[in-house]
N, C-alpha and C positions, 0 to 999 in steps of 0.2 A: 521824653517821658520815661525811658528806662531809668534815664539816672537819676531823676527825681523818687523813682520808686526806690531802688539803692541807697538814694540817702534815708527815705524813710524808714526802709529797712534796718540802715544801718544804726539808726537815732535810738528804734525800738529794742533793737537789741544790746545796745547800749545800757538805756535805760532797765531792760531789764537785770543786765548783769549788776549797775550799782545795786538796785532794790536786795538781790540775792545775797550779796555783797554785805550791804548795812544789815540785813536781817542775822548775819552770822554774827556780828561783831556786837549787837546790842547785848550787854549784863544783865537786862532787865528782865528776860526771858525766863520765865517759871519753868523750872525743869521737873516741878511734881507732876506736871498733865500728864495726864495718859490716855489714851484709849483705844477702845477693844471694839473688835467687829459683832455687829448682831447678825444672827442667820436664822433661817429656820430651826435650827437646835435650841435657840436661845425663845423662841416662842413669835417669830415674826413669820406675817402672814406668807411671806415671800420674798426671795429672794432679790428680786428685782423691783429697785426703791424709784419711785420717781419723783417723789418729794420729801422734801425734812422743814419743821417748822416749830421753832419751839415756843412755848406758850407763856403767856404772864407770870403764871405760878410755877415755871421752872419744866413744866414735862416737855417732852419731846413729841410732834405728832410725825408719823413715817408712813406716808403713803405708799403704796404698792397698788398692782391690778387687781390683787383679791380682796383688796379693803384697808381699812385705817388702823394703826395701830400707837398707842400712847405706851410710850416710856418713860418711867418717872425714873432711872437711874437704878431700880434695882430689877422690875419686872415690866414683860412687854404684855400689856391687853390688846387683842386684837377683835376690832369688828370686822366681819367679814361681808362681802358684796353677799347681798342675797340676789341669785338667777332671778330672771323672770322677767 
């Protein structure tokens, strides 16, 4: 049983390494992409994010424990959780 687990672990490790190397060698990766972090300083209702979803119109919904946030690429609009 231990030998079987070792073989499976080794195969998964090898697969991970192959995928990682293949991604690094891909010349078609767009280097113009950038990402910035969003925080409460940017208008996010809370720093702890529980879910992220992109809508058909391109806006990104960010769910936190304090409410729902809409990000349009420029501004964050927060709809806070009403207590009660």
